[in-house]
C-alpha positions, 0 to 999 in steps of 0.5 A: 796705897800710894803708887810710886813707880812706873804707871800700872796698866790700870793707870795707862788705861784711865789715861787713854780715856782722859788724857785726850786731844779734847781734854788738851783743848779744853785745858787751853781754852780754859786758861784763856777764858779764866784769865780774860773774859770770865774774870772780867764778866763772870758767868753764872756757871761754866761747864766743860767736858769731852764727849769723845776724844775728838769732841768737846763742849763748853757751856755757860750761863750769862756772863760774856757774849758768845761772839766775845768768847769765840773771838778770844778763843780763835787763833789770831796772828797780830804781827807775828804774835799768836793769840787765842788757842793755836790751831783753833778755827771758827766753823760756824756761830750765831747768837747762842752757839758756835762750832770751832775746829782745833787742828792742833791734834792728829785728829781734829777736834770739834769744840761746841760752845753754848751760852745759856741765858737765865 
C-alpha cells in the first residue's frame, strides 16, 4: 500500500535514524566530490556511511589523493565566496586518512576520510 497522507509513526522513527546531521554532511560532501574530483580522477570504488548521527565516513580506492579531497571539502572563503562544505574544518590528516569536523549542525559531526591503495 502506498502511503499518501501524513507521516506514520513508523516513518517518523525511521527518519530519526536515517535523516541525521551525518547524512546531511555526506550529501553535501558527495555533491562536491561527484562533480569535481571523482569525475576527473575516478576511484575504483567509493563508500560513504554514517556510523552514528554525529560520525560519518568516506572511503575510496585509488582515484584522487587524500590531500586533494580534503582541500576540496574544507570550507574556504575566496573574496566573500564560500567554497567547499560550509562549516567543515580540517582537524588532522596524513597521506592515508583525515579527520574533519562539521560545525553545520547543533552537535558537530566528525568526518573520517580514508584512501585505500590497491
